[in-house]
C-alpha positions in Angstrom: 99.2 -124.2 214.9 100.5 -121.0 217.2 101.4 -119.2 213.7 97.8 -119.9 212.6 95.9 -118.3 215.8 98.6 -115.2 215.5 97.6 -114.8 211.3 93.5 -115.6 212.6 93.9 -112.5 215.2 95.9 -109.9 213.1 92.5 -110.5 210.6 89.8 -109.7 213.1 89.3 -106.5 213.9 87.5 -107.2 217.1 90.8 -109.4 218.6 93.1 -105.8 219.3 91.4 -104.8 222.9 92.2 -101.0 222.4 89.8 -101.0 219.2 86.8 -101.7 221.7 84.5 -99.0 222.9 83.4 -99.1 226.1 79.7 -99.6 226.7 77.7 -97.1 227.7 76.3 -97.4 231.6 72.1 -97.0 231.6 71.2 -100.5 230.0 69.4 -101.3 233.1 67.0 -98.2 233.5 66.2 -98.4 230.0 65.7 -102.1 230.2 63.3 -102.0 233.8 61.2 -99.8 232.6 60.5 -103.1 230.4 60.4 -105.5 233.2 57.2 -107.7 233.5 55.9 -109.3 237.1 54.6 -112.5 235.6 55.6 -114.5 239.4 51.4 -115.4 239.8 51.1 -116.4 235.9 50.2 -119.8 235.0 50.9 -122.0 231.5 47.3 -122.7 229.4 47.0 -125.7 227.3 44.5 -125.4 224.1 41.7 -124.0 225.4 42.1 -122.2 229.1 43.0 -125.5 231.4 46.0 -124.8 233.2 48.7 -126.2 233.3 49.5 -128.0 236.5 54.2 -128.7 235.7 55.8 -128.5 232.2 57.4 -132.0 232.9 57.0 -133.8 230.0 56.4 -138.1 231.3 58.5 -140.2 230.6 59.0 -143.9 230.5 62.1 -144.1 233.3 64.1 -140.9 235.1 66.0 -140.4 231.4 63.3 -142.8 229.5 61.4 -141.4 226.0 59.2 -138.9 226.3 54.9 -141.4 226.2 52.4 -140.3 223.7 50.4 -140.9 226.6 51.1 -137.1 227.6 48.8 -134.9 226.4 50.4 -131.7 226.9 53.9 -132.6 225.2 52.2 -133.5 221.9 50.0 -130.4 221.7 53.1 -128.6 222.8 55.1 -130.5 219.7 51.2 -130.2 217.0 51.7 -126.3 217.7 55.7 -125.7 217.1 55.5 -128.3 214.0 52.7 -125.9 212.2 54.6 -121.7 213.6 54.6 -120.2 210.3 58.0 -118.8 209.3 57.2 -116.0 207.6 
């Protein structure tokens, strides 16, 4: 088993720590310019009504989700009909 690990690490060019390049600093500054404060935002349903909580209705603490949860049904409907281009 140890022989296979040695063979795998020898075949992988990324396994040599000396071959890795150091990451340049400054990435955090670039990402900070795109940061958005959405702490006062909220989720909406199909018609624009605010959704208070995102937890699904369940039968018990670990039971199945209930069909009475119309917000969950809307989410599943949208997920099922998303187009992949």
